[in-house]
N, CA and C atoms of all chains as a GROMACS GRO file, in nm:
protein
  645
    1MET      N    1   2.903  13.296  10.526
    1MET     CA    2   2.987  13.195  10.589
    1MET      C    3   3.123  13.255  10.623
    2ASP      N    4   3.154  13.274  10.749
    2ASP     CA    5   3.286  13.330  10.779
    2ASP      C    6   3.356  13.249  10.888
    3GLU      N    7   3.322  13.121  10.898
    3GLU     CA    8   3.388  13.037  10.997
    3GLU      C    9   3.535  13.016  10.960
    4THR      N   10   3.617  13.018  11.060
    4THR     CA   11   3.760  12.994  11.040
    4THR      C   12   3.785  12.847  11.005
    5ILE      N   13   3.873  12.826  10.907
    5ILE     CA   14   3.919  12.692  10.873
    5ILE      C   15   4.063  12.681  10.922
    6SER      N   16   4.091  12.582  11.004
    6SER     CA   17   4.228  12.564  11.053
    6SER      C   18   4.286  12.439  10.990
    7ILE      N   19   4.407  12.453  10.936
    7ILE     CA   20   4.471  12.340  10.869
    7ILE      C   21   4.606  12.314  10.936
    8VAL      N   22   4.621  12.192  10.987
    8VAL     CA   23   4.748  12.151  11.046
    8VAL      C   24   4.826  12.079  10.936
    9LEU      N   25   4.943  12.129  10.904
    9LEU     CA   26   5.028  12.063  10.805
    9LEU      C   27   5.138  11.988  10.877
   10PHE      N   28   5.142  11.858  10.854
   10PHE     CA   29   5.242  11.772  10.916
   10PHE      C   30   5.337  11.717  10.809
   11SER      N   31   5.279  11.669  10.699
   11SER     CA   32   5.360  11.606  10.593
   11SER      C   33   5.432  11.710  10.509
   12GLY      N   34   5.551  11.675  10.466
   12GLY     CA   35   5.632  11.770  10.392
   12GLY      C   36   5.654  11.735  10.247
   13THR      N   37   5.572  11.645  10.192
   13THR     CA   38   5.589  11.612  10.050
   13THR      C   39   5.507  11.710   9.965
   14ASP      N   40   5.554  11.733   9.843
   14ASP     CA   41   5.492  11.834   9.757
   14ASP      C   42   5.346  11.806   9.725
   15ASP      N   43   5.308  11.678   9.711
   15ASP     CA   44   5.168  11.648   9.679
   15ASP      C   45   5.075  11.687   9.794
   16LYS      N   46   5.116  11.655   9.917
   16LYS     CA   47   5.030  11.688  10.032
   16LYS      C   48   5.028  11.839  10.057
   17LEU      N   49   5.143  11.903  10.039
   17LEU     CA   50   5.148  12.048  10.057
   17LEU      C   51   5.062  12.117   9.951
   18ASN      N   52   5.063  12.060   9.830
   18ASN     CA   53   4.981  12.118   9.724
   18ASN      C   54   4.832  12.102   9.756
   19ALA      N   55   4.794  11.983   9.802
   19ALA     CA   56   4.653  11.960   9.838
   19ALA      C   57   4.610  12.057   9.948
   20ALA      N   58   4.699  12.079  10.044
   20ALA     CA   59   4.668  12.171  10.154
   20ALA      C   60   4.656  12.315  10.104
   21ALA      N   61   4.746  12.353  10.011
   21ALA     CA   62   4.742  12.489   9.958
   21ALA      C   63   4.612  12.513   9.881
   22VAL      N   64   4.564  12.411   9.811
   22VAL     CA   65   4.438  12.422   9.737
   22VAL      C   66   4.322  12.444   9.835
   23LEU      N   67   4.320  12.366   9.943
   23LEU     CA   68   4.214  12.382  10.044
   23LEU      C   69   4.219  12.520  10.107
   24ALA      N   70   4.339  12.566  10.138
   24ALA     CA   71   4.354  12.697  10.202
   24ALA      C   72   4.311  12.809  10.108
   25ALA      N   73   4.355  12.800   9.982
   25ALA     CA   74   4.324  12.905   9.885
   25ALA      C   75   4.175  12.910   9.855
   26GLY      N   76   4.112  12.793   9.844
   26GLY     CA   77   3.968  12.788   9.819
   26GLY      C   78   3.891  12.853   9.931
   27ALA      N   79   3.929  12.825  10.054
   27ALA     CA   80   3.862  12.885  10.170
   27ALA      C   81   3.882  13.036  10.171
   28ALA      N   82   4.004  13.080  10.138
   28ALA     CA   83   4.034  13.224  10.135
   28ALA      C   84   3.950  13.293  10.029
   29ALA      N   85   3.934  13.228   9.913
   29ALA     CA   86   3.854  13.287   9.805
   29ALA      C   87   3.707  13.300   9.845
   30LEU      N   88   3.663  13.212   9.933
   30LEU     CA   89   3.524  13.218   9.981
   30LEU      C   90   3.511  13.320  10.095
   31GLY      N   91   3.620  13.381  10.132
   31GLY     CA   92   3.615  13.482  10.238
   31GLY      C   93   3.626  13.426  10.378
   32ARG      N   94   3.664  13.299  10.388
   32ARG     CA   95   3.677  13.240  10.522
   32ARG      C   96   3.819  13.259  10.574
   33PRO      N   97   3.834  13.301  10.699
   33PRO     CA   98   3.968  13.314  10.756
   33PRO      C   99   4.034  13.176  10.763
   34VAL      N  100   4.163  13.170  10.730
   34VAL     CA  101   4.236  13.043  10.730
   34VAL      C  102   4.356  13.054  10.824
   35LYS      N  103   4.368  12.953  10.910
   35LYS     CA  104   4.485  12.944  11.000
   35LYS      C  105   4.561  12.819  10.963
   36ILE      N  106   4.690  12.832  10.938
   36ILE     CA  107   4.772  12.716  10.906
   36ILE      C  108   4.878  12.699  11.014
   37PHE      N  109   4.888  12.578  11.066
   37PHE     CA  110   4.983  12.546  11.172
   37PHE      C  111   5.083  12.445  11.118
   38LEU      N  112   5.213  12.481  11.115
   38LEU     CA  113   5.315  12.396  11.052
   38LEU      C  114   5.388  12.312  11.155
   39GLN      N  115   5.381  12.180  11.137
   39GLN     CA  116   5.453  12.090  11.226
   39GLN      C  117   5.549  12.003  11.147
   40TYR      N  118   5.650  11.955  11.214
   40TYR     CA  119   5.746  11.859  11.160
   40TYR      C  120   5.788  11.884  11.015
   41TRP      N  121   5.759  11.788  10.926
   41TRP     CA  122   5.817  11.788  10.790
   41TRP      C  123   5.757  11.898  10.705
   42ALA      N  124   5.635  11.937  10.736
   42ALA     CA  125   5.577  12.051  10.664
   42ALA      C  126   5.654  12.177  10.699
   43LEU      N  127   5.686  12.192  10.827
   43LEU     CA  128   5.763  12.308  10.871
   43LEU      C  129   5.899  12.309  10.800
   44ASP      N  130   5.963  12.193  10.793
   44ASP     CA  131   6.092  12.182  10.727
   44ASP      C  132   6.085  12.227  10.581
   45ALA      N  133   5.973  12.197  10.515
   45ALA     CA  134   5.956  12.234  10.374
   45ALA      C  135   5.942  12.385  10.356
   46PHE      N  136   5.911  12.458  10.464
   46PHE     CA  137   5.895  12.604  10.456
   46PHE      C  138   6.026  12.678  10.482
   47ARG      N  139   6.140  12.605  10.491
   47ARG     CA  140   6.269  12.675  10.504
   47ARG      C  141   6.289  12.759  10.380
   48ALA      N  142   6.328  12.886  10.403
   48ALA     CA  143   6.340  12.982  10.292
   48ALA      C  144   6.431  12.931  10.181
   49ASP      N  145   6.539  12.861  10.218
   49ASP     CA  146   6.637  12.822  10.116
   49ASP      C  147   6.597  12.697  10.039
   50ARG      N  148   6.488  12.630  10.080
   50ARG     CA  149   6.453  12.510  10.003
   50ARG      C  150   6.303  12.495   9.981
   51ILE      N  151   6.229  12.606   9.994
   51ILE     CA  152   6.084  12.596   9.976
   51ILE      C  153   6.049  12.554   9.833
   52GLU      N  154   6.131  12.597   9.736
   52GLU     CA  155   6.103  12.563   9.595
   52GLU      C  156   6.170  12.431   9.554
   53ALA      N  157   6.244  12.368   9.646
   53ALA     CA  158   6.313  12.244   9.612
   53ALA      C  159   6.214  12.129   9.593
   54ASP      N  160   6.263  12.017   9.540
   54ASP     CA  161   6.178  11.900   9.523
   54ASP      C  162   6.163  11.831   9.659
   55HIS      N  163   6.040  11.826   9.711
   55HIS     CA  164   6.016  11.763   9.841
   55HIS      C  165   5.960  11.622   9.828
   56GLY      N  166   5.962  11.568   9.707
   56GLY     CA  167   5.915  11.432   9.688
   56GLY      C  168   5.764  11.419   9.700
   57LEU      N  169   5.718  11.294   9.693
   57LEU     CA  170   5.574  11.267   9.700
   57LEU      C  171   5.546  11.166   9.810
   58ALA      N  172   5.423  11.158   9.852
   58ALA     CA  173   5.382  11.059   9.952
   58ALA      C  174   5.407  10.918   9.896
   59PRO      N  175   5.435  10.821   9.984
   59PRO     CA  176   5.468  10.686   9.936
   59PRO      C  177   5.361  10.625   9.845
   60GLU      N  178   5.235  10.660   9.868
   60GLU     CA  179   5.129  10.598   9.786
   60GLU      C  180   5.130  10.647   9.641
   61ALA      N  181   5.208  10.752   9.610
   61ALA     CA  182   5.211  10.804   9.473
   61ALA      C  183   5.265  10.700   9.376
   62GLY      N  184   5.372  10.631   9.413
   62GLY     CA  185   5.431  10.531   9.323
   62GLY      C  186   5.489  10.596   9.199
   63GLU      N  187   5.533  10.515   9.105
   63GLU     CA  188   5.598  10.567   8.985
   63GLU      C  189   5.496  10.637   8.894
   64ALA      N  190   5.378  10.577   8.880
   64ALA     CA  191   5.274  10.636   8.794
   64ALA      C  192   5.233  10.774   8.848
   65GLY      N  193   5.225  10.783   8.980
   65GLY     CA  194   5.189  10.909   9.044
   65GLY      C  195   5.293  11.016   9.016
   66ARG      N  196   5.419  10.975   9.023
   66ARG     CA  197   5.528  11.070   8.997
   66ARG      C  198   5.518  11.126   8.855
   67VAL      N  199   5.491  11.037   8.760
   67VAL     CA  200   5.479  11.079   8.619
   67VAL      C  201   5.362  11.178   8.605
   68ALA      N  202   5.248  11.147   8.670
   68ALA     CA  203   5.130  11.234   8.660
   68ALA      C  204   5.158  11.372   8.720
   69VAL      N  205   5.226  11.375   8.834
   69VAL     CA  206   5.254  11.501   8.901
   69VAL      C  207   5.354  11.584   8.820
   70GLU      N  208   5.453  11.515   8.762
   70GLU     CA  209   5.551  11.586   8.677
   70GLU      C  210   5.482  11.650   8.557
   71ALA      N  211   5.387  11.575   8.499
   71ALA     CA  212   5.314  11.625   8.381
   71ALA      C  213   5.233  11.748   8.419
   72ALA      N  214   5.169  11.745   8.536
   72ALA     CA  215   5.089  11.860   8.582
   72ALA      C  216   5.179  11.982   8.602
   73LYS      N  217   5.299  11.957   8.655
   73LYS     CA  218   5.394  12.066   8.677
   73LYS      C  219   5.435  12.128   8.544
   74LYS      N  220   5.465  12.040   8.446
   74LYS     CA  221   5.506  12.089   8.314
   74LYS      C  222   5.392  12.166   8.247
   75ALA      N  223   5.267  12.124   8.275
   75ALA     CA  224   5.150  12.190   8.215
   75ALA      C  225   5.120  12.324   8.281
   76GLY      N  226   5.201  12.360   8.381
   76GLY     CA  227   5.186  12.492   8.440
   76GLY      C  228   5.112  12.497   8.572
   77GLN      N  229   5.096  12.384   8.638
   77GLN     CA  230   5.031  12.386   8.769
   77GLN      C  231   5.117  12.467   8.866
   78ALA      N  232   5.051  12.557   8.939
   78ALA     CA  233   5.125  12.646   9.029
   78ALA      C  234   5.189  12.566   9.143
   79HIS      N  235   5.307  12.612   9.186
   79HIS     CA  236   5.372  12.553   9.302
   79HIS      C  237   5.288  12.586   9.425
   80TRP      N  238   5.288  12.498   9.524
   80TRP     CA  239   5.205  12.520   9.643
   80TRP      C  240   5.239  12.651   9.714
   81ALA      N  241   5.367  12.689   9.710
   81ALA     CA  242   5.405  12.814   9.777
   81ALA      C  243   5.343  12.934   9.704
   82ALA      N  244   5.338  12.926   9.571
   82ALA     CA  245   5.277  13.035   9.492
   82ALA      C  246   5.127  13.042   9.519
   83THR      N  247   5.063  12.924   9.530
   83THR     CA  248   4.920  12.920   9.561
   83THR      C  249   4.893  12.984   9.698
   84LEU      N  250   4.979  12.954   9.794
   84LEU     CA  251   4.961  13.013   9.928
   84LEU      C  252   4.985  13.164   9.927
   85ARG      N  253   5.084  13.208   9.848
   85ARG     CA  254   5.109  13.352   9.838
   85ARG      C  255   4.988  13.424   9.782
   86MET      N  256   4.928  13.363   9.680
   86MET     CA  257   4.809  13.423   9.618
   86MET      C  258   4.693  13.425   9.716
   87ALA      N  259   4.678  13.316   9.792
   87ALA     CA  260   4.571  13.308   9.892
   87ALA      C  261   4.588  13.418   9.996
   88LYS      N  262   4.713  13.446  10.033
   88LYS     CA  263   4.738  13.549  10.134
   88LYS      C  264   4.704  13.689  10.082
   89GLU      N  265   4.726  13.709   9.951
   89GLU     CA  266   4.693  13.839   9.891
   89GLU      C  267   4.542  13.859   9.886
   90LEU      N  268   4.472  13.748   9.868
   90LEU     CA  269   4.327  13.755   9.847
   90LEU      C  270   4.247  13.763   9.975
   91GLY      N  271   4.291  13.692  10.074
   91GLY     CA  272   4.209  13.681  10.194
   91GLY      C  273   4.291  13.682  10.320
   92GLU      N  274   4.228  13.632  10.426
   92GLU     CA  275   4.293  13.633  10.557
   92GLU      C  276   4.353  13.495  10.581
   93VAL      N  277   4.482  13.481  10.552
   93VAL     CA  278   4.550  13.353  10.571
   93VAL      C  279   4.669  13.375  10.664
   94ASP      N  280   4.667  13.309  10.777
   94ASP     CA  281   4.772  13.327  10.876
   94ASP      C  282   4.848  13.195  10.892
   95ILE      N  283   4.979  13.200  10.874
   95ILE     CA  284   5.060  13.078  10.882
   95ILE      C  285   5.154  13.085  11.002
   96GLN      N  286   5.143  12.988  11.090
   96GLN     CA  287   5.222  12.986  11.214
   96GLN      C  288   5.306  12.859  11.222
   97ALA      N  289   5.428  12.875  11.270
   97ALA     CA  290   5.517  12.760  11.291
   97ALA      C  291   5.495  12.707  11.432
   98CYS      N  292   5.490  12.574  11.444
   98CYS     CA  293   5.477  12.510  11.575
   98CYS      C  294   5.611  12.525  11.649
   99SER      N  295   5.607  12.582  11.766
   99SER     CA  296   5.732  12.612  11.838
   99SER      C  297   5.809  12.485  11.874
  100ALA      N  298   5.738  12.378  11.909
  100ALA     CA  299   5.806  12.253  11.945
  100ALA      C  300   5.877  12.193  11.824
  101SER      N  301   5.811  12.199  11.706
  101SER     CA  302   5.874  12.145  11.585
  101SER      C  303   5.998  12.225  11.548
  102LEU      N  304   5.993  12.356  11.567
  102LEU     CA  305   6.110  12.441  11.539
  102LEU      C  306   6.228  12.392  11.621
  103GLU      N  307   6.199  12.362  11.747
  103GLU     CA  308   6.305  12.320  11.838
  103GLU      C  309   6.361  12.184  11.799
  104ILE      N  310   6.272  12.090  11.770
  104ILE     CA  311   6.315  11.954  11.735
  104ILE      C  312   6.402  11.956  11.608
  105LEU      N  313   6.359  12.034  11.510
  105LEU     CA  314   6.431  12.037  11.382
  105LEU      C  315   6.543  12.140  11.380
  106LYS      N  316   6.563  12.209  11.492
  106LYS     CA  317   6.669  12.311  11.502
  106LYS      C  318   6.656  12.416  11.391
  107ILE      N  319   6.533  12.464  11.376
  107ILE     CA  320   6.508  12.568  11.277
  107ILE      C  321   6.478  12.698  11.354
  108LYS      N  322   6.530  12.810  11.302
  108LYS     CA  323   6.498  12.940  11.362
  108LYS      C  324   6.391  13.007  11.277
  109LYS      N  325   6.313  13.093  11.339
  109LYS     CA  326   6.208  13.165  11.266
  109LYS      C  327   6.268  13.235  11.143
  110GLU      N  328   6.389  13.288  11.157
  110GLU     CA  329   6.454  13.362  11.047
  110GLU      C  330   6.489  13.270  10.930
  111ASP      N  331   6.495  13.139  10.956
  111ASP     CA  332   6.528  13.045  10.847
  111ASP      C  333   6.407  13.019  10.758
  112LEU      N  334   6.288  13.060  10.804
  112LEU     CA  335   6.166  13.025  10.732
  112LEU      C  336   6.130  13.128  10.626
  113ASP      N  337   6.057  13.083  10.526
  113ASP     CA  338   6.009  13.170  10.420
  113ASP      C  339   5.918  13.278  10.479
  114PRO      N  340   5.917  13.398  10.418
  114PRO     CA  341   5.830  13.506  10.468
  114PRO      C  342   5.680  13.472  10.466
  115LEU      N  343   5.643  13.362  10.401
  115LEU     CA  344   5.502  13.318  10.406
  115LEU      C  345   5.460  13.291  10.551
  116VAL      N  346   5.557  13.251  10.633
  116VAL     CA  347   5.528  13.216  10.772
  116VAL      C  348   5.520  13.344  10.856
  117ASP      N  349   5.404  13.364  10.919
  117ASP     CA  350   5.379  13.490  10.990
  117ASP      C  351   5.434  13.492  11.132
  118GLY      N  352   5.444  13.375  11.195
  118GLY     CA  353   5.490  13.376  11.333
  118GLY      C  354   5.508  13.237  11.389
  119VAL      N  355   5.530  13.233  11.520
  119VAL     CA  356   5.554  13.107  11.591
  119VAL      C  357   5.452  13.100  11.704
  120GLU      N  358   5.392  12.983  11.722
  120GLU     CA  359   5.299  12.968  11.834
  120GLU      C  360   5.299  12.826  11.885
  121GLY      N  361   5.238  12.807  12.001
  121GLY     CA  362   5.224  12.675  12.059
  121GLY      C  363   5.085  12.620  12.032
  122VAL      N  364   5.061  12.500  12.078
  122VAL     CA  365   4.935  12.432  12.045
  122VAL      C  366   4.814  12.497  12.113
  123ALA      N  367   4.835  12.557  12.230
  123ALA     CA  368   4.722  12.622  12.299
  123ALA      C  369   4.672  12.740  12.217
  124ALA      N  370   4.766  12.821  12.168
  124ALA     CA  371   4.728  12.936  12.085
  124ALA      C  372   4.657  12.888  11.959
  125PHE      N  373   4.708  12.777  11.903
  125PHE     CA  374   4.644  12.723  11.783
  125PHE      C  375   4.498  12.689  11.810
  126TYR      N  376   4.470  12.619  11.920
  126TYR     CA  377   4.332  12.580  11.951
  126TYR      C  378   4.243  12.700  11.980
  127ILE      N  379   4.299  12.797  12.051
  127ILE     CA  380   4.220  12.917  12.082
  127ILE      C  381   4.181  12.988  11.952
  128ASN      N  382   4.278  13.001  11.860
  128ASN     CA  383   4.250  13.069  11.733
  128ASN      C  384   4.155  12.988  11.644
  129ALA      N  385   4.160  12.856  11.656
  129ALA     CA  386   4.071  12.770  11.576
  129ALA      C  387   3.927  12.787  11.621
  130GLY      N  388   3.908  12.820  11.748
  130GLY     CA  389   3.774  12.841  11.802
  130GLY      C  390   3.685  12.720  11.778
  131GLU      N  391   3.565  12.747  11.729
  131GLU     CA  392   3.469  12.638  11.703
  131GLU      C  393   3.478  12.590  11.559
  132GLY      N  394   3.570  12.648  11.482
  132GLY     CA  395   3.580  12.613  11.340
  132GLY      C  396   3.640  12.475  11.317
  133GLN      N  397   3.631  12.431  11.192
  133GLN     CA  398   3.682  12.298  11.157
  133GLN      C  399   3.835  12.296  11.155
  134ILE      N  400   3.889  12.179  11.187
  134ILE     CA  401   4.034  12.159  11.183
  134ILE      C  402   4.064  12.044  11.087
  135ILE      N  403   4.153  12.072  10.993
  135ILE     CA  404   4.193  11.972  10.894
  135ILE      C  405   4.338  11.935  10.921
  136PHE      N  406   4.369  11.805  10.917
  136PHE     CA  407   4.507  11.759  10.942
  136PHE      C  408   4.561  11.691  10.817
  137ILE      N  409   4.673  11.740  10.767
  137ILE     CA  410   4.730  11.679  10.646
  137ILE      C  411   4.876  11.644  10.671
  138MET      N  412   2.748  13.559   7.192
  138MET     CA  413   2.810  13.662   7.277
  138MET      C  414   2.710  13.772   7.310
  139SER      N  415   2.714  13.815   7.431
  139SER     CA  416   2.620  13.919   7.474
  139SER      C  417   2.687  14.056   7.462
  140ASN      N  418   2.612  14.158   7.489
  140ASN     CA  419   2.665  14.293   7.478
  140ASN      C  420   2.691  14.354   7.615
  141LEU      N  421   2.729  14.271   7.708
  141LEU     CA  422   2.755  14.321   7.843
  141LEU      C  423   2.880  14.407   7.844
  142ASP      N  424   2.880  14.503   7.934
  142ASP     CA  425   2.995  14.592   7.947
  142ASP      C  426   3.092  14.529   8.049
  143ILE      N  427   3.184  14.448   7.996
  143ILE     CA  428   3.278  14.376   8.083
  143ILE      C  429   3.396  14.468   8.120
  144LYS      N  430   3.423  14.477   8.248
  144LYS     CA  431   3.531  14.564   8.295
  144LYS      C  432   3.667  14.491   8.290
  145VAL      N  433   3.667  14.367   8.337
  145VAL     CA  434   3.793  14.290   8.340
  145VAL      C  435   3.768  14.151   8.281
  146ARG      N  436   3.860  14.108   8.194
  146ARG     CA  437   3.851  13.973   8.137
  146ARG      C  438   3.968  13.890   8.188
  147VAL      N  439   3.938  13.768   8.231
  147VAL     CA  440   4.042  13.680   8.283
  147VAL      C  441   4.039  13.549   8.206
  148ASP      N  442   4.154  13.510   8.151
  148ASP     CA  443   4.161  13.381   8.083
  148ASP      C  444   4.232  13.282   8.176
  149ALA      N  445   4.155  13.192   8.234
  149ALA     CA  446   4.212  13.092   8.325
  149ALA      C  447   4.216  12.955   8.256
  150SER      N  448   4.220  12.955   8.124
  150SER     CA  449   4.225  12.828   8.049
  150SER      C  450   4.352  12.753   8.083
  151GLY      N  451   4.337  12.622   8.101
  151GLY     CA  452   4.453  12.538   8.129
  151GLY      C  453   4.492  12.536   8.275
  152LEU      N  454   4.432  12.622   8.355
  152LEU     CA  455   4.467  12.625   8.498
  152LEU      C  456   4.375  12.534   8.576
  153SER      N  457   4.432  12.462   8.672
  153SER     CA  458   4.350  12.369   8.750
  153SER      C  459   4.300  12.437   8.878
  154CYS      N  460   4.203  12.373   8.937
  154CYS     CA  461   4.143  12.419   9.062
  154CYS      C  462   4.253  12.439   9.167
  155PRO      N  463   4.256  12.546   9.243
  155PRO     CA  464   4.153  12.649   9.259
  155PRO      C  465   4.185  12.777   9.182
  156MET      N  466   4.278  12.771   9.084
  156MET     CA  467   4.324  12.894   9.019
  156MET      C  468   4.213  12.977   8.953
  157PRO      N  469   4.116  12.914   8.881
  157PRO     CA  470   4.012  12.999   8.822
  157PRO      C  471   3.937  13.084   8.926
  158ILE      N  472   3.907  13.023   9.040
  158ILE     CA  473   3.836  13.096   9.146
  158ILE      C  474   3.927  13.203   9.207
  159LEU      N  475   4.054  13.170   9.225
  159LEU     CA  476   4.147  13.269   9.282
  159LEU      C  477   4.163  13.388   9.188
  160LYS      N  478   4.174  13.359   9.059
  160LYS     CA  479   4.190  13.468   8.960
  160LYS      C  480   4.064  13.554   8.956
  161ALA      N  481   3.948  13.489   8.970
  161ALA     CA  482   3.821  13.564   8.971
  161ALA      C  483   3.814  13.653   9.095
  162ALA      N  484   3.853  13.597   9.209
  162ALA     CA  485   3.849  13.674   9.334
  162ALA      C  486   3.945  13.792   9.325
  163GLN      N  487   4.060  13.769   9.262
  163GLN     CA  488   4.159  13.876   9.245
  163GLN      C  489   4.102  13.987   9.154
  164ALA      N  490   4.041  13.946   9.044
  164ALA     CA  491   3.983  14.043   8.950
  164ALA      C  492   3.872  14.122   9.018
  165MET      N  493   3.793  14.055   9.101
  165MET     CA  494   3.682  14.119   9.173
  165MET      C  495   3.732  14.233   9.260
  166LYS      N  496   3.854  14.213   9.314
  166LYS     CA  497   3.911  14.316   9.402
  166LYS      C  498   3.947  14.442   9.326
  167SER      N  499   3.963  14.429   9.195
  167SER     CA  500   4.009  14.544   9.116
  167SER      C  501   3.893  14.624   9.058
  168ILE      N  502   3.770  14.578   9.078
  168ILE     CA  503   3.656  14.651   9.020
  168ILE      C  504   3.560  14.699   9.129
  169GLN      N  505   3.466  14.783   9.087
  169GLN     CA  506   3.372  14.846   9.181
  169GLN      C  507   3.236  14.776   9.179
  170THR      N  508   3.155  14.809   9.275
  170THR     CA  509   3.019  14.756   9.283
  170THR      C  510   2.945  14.775   9.151
  171GLY      N  511   2.881  14.668   9.104
  171GLY     CA  512   2.801  14.675   8.982
  171GLY      C  513   2.879  14.643   8.856
  172GLU      N  514   3.012  14.649   8.862
  172GLU     CA  515   3.093  14.621   8.742
  172GLU      C  516   3.106  14.470   8.721
  173LEU      N  517   3.142  14.435   8.597
  173LEU     CA  518   3.143  14.294   8.558
  173LEU      C  519   3.282  14.240   8.530
  174VAL      N  520   3.301  14.114   8.565
  174VAL     CA  521   3.425  14.045   8.529
  174VAL      C  522   3.386  13.917   8.454
  175GLU      N  523   3.464  13.888   8.350
  175GLU     CA  524   3.440  13.766   8.272
  175GLU      C  525   3.559  13.672   8.289
  176ILE      N  526   3.528  13.545   8.319
  176ILE     CA  527   3.634  13.446   8.337
  176ILE      C  528   3.609  13.330   8.240
  177VAL      N  529   3.715  13.289   8.172
  177VAL     CA  530   3.708  13.169   8.088
  177VAL      C  531   3.798  13.065   8.152
  178ALA      N  532   3.744  12.943   8.170
  178ALA     CA  533   3.822  12.837   8.234
  178ALA      C  534   3.799  12.705   8.159
  179THR      N  535   3.894  12.613   8.176
  179THR     CA  536   3.875  12.480   8.118
  179THR      C  537   3.863  12.373   8.228
  180ASP      N  538   3.885  12.413   8.352
  180ASP     CA  539   3.873  12.320   8.464
  180ASP      C  540   3.727  12.274   8.477
  181PRO      N  541   3.701  12.142   8.462
  181PRO     CA  542   3.562  12.095   8.465
  181PRO      C  543   3.493  12.118   8.600
  182GLY      N  544   3.572  12.140   8.705
  182GLY     CA  545   3.513  12.168   8.836
  182GLY      C  546   3.462  12.311   8.847
  183SER      N  547   3.500  12.395   8.750
  183SER     CA  548   3.470  12.538   8.765
  183SER      C  549   3.321  12.568   8.762
  184VAL      N  550   3.241  12.483   8.694
  184VAL     CA  551   3.097  12.512   8.686
  184VAL      C  552   3.034  12.512   8.826
  185LYS      N  553   3.058  12.405   8.901
  185LYS     CA  554   3.004  12.398   9.037
  185LYS      C  555   3.075  12.498   9.128
  186ASP      N  556   3.204  12.519   9.103
  186ASP     CA  557   3.282  12.610   9.187
  186ASP      C  558   3.231  12.753   9.177
  187PHE      N  559   3.208  12.800   9.054
  187PHE     CA  560   3.164  12.940   9.039
  187PHE      C  561   3.025  12.960   9.095
  188ASP      N  562   2.941  12.859   9.080
  188ASP     CA  563   2.807  12.866   9.138
  188ASP      C  564   2.816  12.881   9.290
  189ALA      N  565   2.899  12.795   9.351
  189ALA     CA  566   2.915  12.798   9.498
  189ALA      C  567   2.981  12.928   9.543
  190TRP      N  568   3.081  12.971   9.467
  190TRP     CA  569   3.155  13.092   9.505
  190TRP      C  570   3.065  13.215   9.497
  191ALA      N  571   2.984  13.222   9.391
  191ALA     CA  572   2.894  13.336   9.377
  191ALA      C  573   2.794  13.338   9.492
  192LYS      N  574   2.737  13.221   9.523
  192LYS     CA  575   2.638  13.213   9.633
  192LYS      C  576   2.701  13.255   9.765
  193SER      N  577   2.823  13.207   9.788
  193SER     CA  578   2.886  13.231   9.916
  193SER      C  579   2.935  13.374   9.933
  194THR      N  580   2.984  13.434   9.825
  194THR     CA  581   3.040  13.569   9.837
  194THR      C  582   2.936  13.678   9.812
  195GLY      N  583   2.822  13.641   9.752
  195GLY     CA  584   2.717  13.740   9.726
  195GLY      C  585   2.735  13.814   9.594
  196ASN      N  586   2.840  13.780   9.519
  196ASN     CA  587   2.856  13.836   9.384
  196ASN      C  588   2.763  13.757   9.291
  197ALA      N  589   2.698  13.826   9.196
  197ALA     CA  590   2.600  13.756   9.113
  197ALA      C  591   2.663  13.695   8.989
  198LEU      N  592   2.626  13.570   8.961
  198LEU     CA  593   2.668  13.502   8.838
  198LEU      C  594   2.563  13.538   8.734
  199VAL      N  595   2.594  13.635   8.647
  199VAL     CA  596   2.491  13.687   8.557
  199VAL      C  597   2.485  13.616   8.422
  200GLU      N  598   2.595  13.550   8.385
  200GLU     CA  599   2.594  13.475   8.260
  200GLU      C  600   2.687  13.358   8.272
  201GLN      N  601   2.654  13.252   8.201
  201GLN     CA  602   2.736  13.131   8.209
  201GLN      C  603   2.710  13.049   8.084
  202ASP      N  604   2.816  13.007   8.017
  202ASP     CA  605   2.795  12.913   7.907
  202ASP      C  606   2.917  12.823   7.889
  203ALA      N  607   2.896  12.715   7.815
  203ALA     CA  608   3.004  12.620   7.790
  203ALA      C  609   3.010  12.596   7.641
  204ASN      N  610   3.134  12.595   7.588
  204ASN     CA  611   3.151  12.578   7.444
  204ASN      C  612   3.285  12.512   7.417
  205ALA      N  613   3.281  12.395   7.357
  205ALA     CA  614   3.404  12.322   7.318
  205ALA      C  615   3.505  12.312   7.431
  206GLY      N  616   3.457  12.270   7.548
  206GLY     CA  617   3.548  12.249   7.661
  206GLY      C  618   3.588  12.376   7.734
  207LYS      N  619   3.534  12.490   7.690
  207LYS     CA  620   3.564  12.616   7.760
  207LYS      C  621   3.439  12.662   7.835
  208PHE      N  622   3.458  12.696   7.959
  208PHE     CA  623   3.347  12.745   8.041
  208PHE      C  624   3.366  12.894   8.061
  209ARG      N  625   3.256  12.969   8.041
  209ARG     CA  626   3.265  13.115   8.052
  209ARG      C  627   3.168  13.162   8.158
  210PHE      N  628   3.215  13.250   8.244
  210PHE     CA  629   3.132  13.302   8.353
  210PHE      C  630   3.142  13.454   8.355
  211VAL      N  631   3.027  13.519   8.378
  211VAL     CA  632   3.028  13.664   8.397
  211VAL      C  633   2.972  13.691   8.537
  212LEU      N  634   3.049  13.763   8.614
  212LEU     CA  635   3.009  13.790   8.754
  212LEU      C  636   2.998  13.940   8.777
  213ARG      N  637   2.898  13.978   8.854
  213ARG     CA  638   2.879  14.119   8.888
  213ARG      C  639   2.923  14.140   9.033
  214HIS      N  640   3.009  14.240   9.051
  214HIS     CA  641   3.058  14.275   9.185
  214HIS      C  642   2.941  14.321   9.271
  215LYS      N  643   2.931  14.265   9.390
  215LYS     CA  644   2.818  14.303   9.478
  215LYS      C  645   2.839  14.443   9.536
   0.00000   0.00000   0.00000
């Protein structure tokens, strides 16, 4: 199985980014090429100076969700950025910033964490996704 | 316990999915064809995960057992 998995990251909260990092890392461990396309708030979360900051949780988490996530963090659950770094070491994981989102949020490529490999538009994203599955988070 | 000649041992106890699989894949990269890696995990998803991972990557799952909430897997590098 070597089909490419493409993951579009839109949300910038830590729970969604963590879920996406788990999906990406699992695919990389199986030897499947992974393409990640960062849009809007997910892109904002990849700013080098605040990638490790608290990005909050999705609204559906609620107070009980926050307590559960905090407990998992204290128990040693890896940060999503660390999971992605490990996935990149293990397999073929390519992370691209959406050029339109960069412009809207006034972010420069240099402001982003080195996890981000480059900048591309939506046409390049679709061409690279090929016939493989696309996941949107 | 068996008398297998384990090359690398990985303790992934307490780590949640997908860390046990990632650590196994990492260990696999450090050994040669035919050599063995042993992973211990507590993640209840690891049983199905290691089965799927072995099938998909072609590395053989040569031993597997569960004891007091700990799952142990021995994989042979393809």
